[in-house]
RODO-2510 file (C-alpha; in nm, 4 decimals, decimal comma):
residues 86
     n   res          X          Y          Z
     1     m     0,0000     0,0000     0,0000
     2     h     0,1087     0,3518    -0,0827
     3     l     0,0413     0,6035     0,1988
     4     i    -0,0441     0,9667     0,1242
     5     l    -0,0650     1,2187     0,4084
     6     t    -0,2594     1,5346     0,3276
     7     n    -0,1414     1,8659     0,4715
     8     r    -0,4563     1,8735     0,6839
     9     f    -0,3723     1,5313     0,8284
    10     k    -0,0117     1,6347     0,9011
    11     k    -0,1239     1,9501     1,0818
    12     a    -0,3843     1,7631     1,2887
    13     y    -0,1297     1,4914     1,3729
    14     q     0,1250     1,7487     1,4933
    15     s    -0,1333     1,8968     1,7309
    16     l    -0,1838     1,5616     1,9085
    17     a    -0,0126     1,4698     2,2338
    18     a     0,2941     1,2459     2,1982
    19     d     0,1159     0,9345     2,3314
    20     d    -0,1718     0,9911     2,0876
    21     q     0,0786     1,0295     1,8032
    22     g     0,2170     0,6893     1,8984
    23     r    -0,1305     0,5355     1,8810
    24     v    -0,1861     0,6893     1,5380
    25     k     0,1503     0,5581     1,4125
    26     k     0,0567     0,2086     1,5262
    27     a    -0,2830     0,2324     1,3541
    28     i    -0,1179     0,3502     1,0306
    29     r     0,1199     0,0520     1,0410
    30     l    -0,1775    -0,1808     1,0825
    31     m    -0,3678    -0,0062     0,8028
    32     s    -0,0767    -0,0386     0,5627
    33     g    -0,0768    -0,4143     0,6228
    34     d    -0,4491    -0,4907     0,6406
    35     l    -0,7363    -0,2403     0,6429
    36     r    -0,9570    -0,5137     0,7868
    37     h    -0,7486    -0,5602     1,1010
    38     p    -1,0068    -0,6034     1,3827
    39     s    -0,8604    -0,3391     1,6147
    40     l    -0,9067    -0,0682     1,3493
    41     r    -1,2829    -0,1192     1,3218
    42     v    -1,2844     0,0413     0,9783
    43     k    -1,6211     0,1598     0,8494
    44     r    -1,7550     0,4018     0,5914
    45     i    -1,8672     0,7369     0,7296
    46     k    -2,2409     0,7760     0,6764
    47     s    -2,3549     1,0329     0,4201
    48     t    -2,0208     1,0208     0,2361
    49     r    -1,9009     0,8488    -0,0756
    50     g    -1,5797     0,6695    -0,0071
    51     i    -1,4607     0,8390     0,3124
    52     w    -1,3765     0,5891     0,5819
    53     e    -1,2844     0,6016     0,9492
    54     a    -1,0478     0,3845     1,1518
    55     r    -0,9829     0,3738     1,5240
    56     a    -0,6420     0,4561     1,6617
    57     s    -0,7810     0,4257     2,0170
    58     k    -1,1154     0,4403     2,1920
    59     s    -1,1373     0,8162     2,1291
    60     l    -0,8994     0,8771     1,8355
    61     r    -1,0164     0,8503     1,4755
    62     i    -0,8396     0,8570     1,1426
    63     t    -1,0358     0,9471     0,8299
    64     f    -0,9154     0,8330     0,4906
    65     e    -0,9994     0,7450     0,1330
    66     t    -0,8601     0,4723    -0,0876
    67     e    -0,7566     0,5117    -0,4492
    68     g    -0,6124     0,2092    -0,6212
    69     d    -0,3441     0,0773    -0,3885
    70     a    -0,3119     0,4102    -0,2019
    71     i    -0,4542     0,5194     0,1318
    72     i    -0,5102     0,8954     0,1439
    73     f    -0,5160     1,0135     0,5059
    74     r    -0,7562     1,3074     0,5398
    75     n    -0,7890     1,3906     0,9103
    76     v    -0,7001     1,2628     1,2571
    77     g    -0,8081     1,3546     1,6075
    78     h    -1,0642     1,2924     1,8735
    79     h    -1,3897     1,1310     1,7675
    80     d    -1,6459     1,4119     1,7519
    81     q    -1,4279     1,6892     1,6086
    82     t    -1,2675     1,4599     1,3493
    83     l    -1,5890     1,3048     1,2225
    84     k    -1,7604     1,6457     1,1976
    85     k    -1,5241     1,7341     0,9119
    86     p    -1,3853     1,4035     0,7835
***
């Protein structure tokens, strides 16, 4: 899998606490290997076409799209604020 980090994702990631950044890194490693890994709980975000969410922890979410063999990371952060603007 090819990983693409949008500027928005990079900025949101930098604003996270160090321990949350570690959780996100782990989730990205899992996503690059298997998007269906059970701990990620990947699902499509309702009312969108092709935007998905994955869990990095109980409260952290990663939003992304797929295009061919690429994962395009759109946003990351705590559940409510991240899913408001995926």
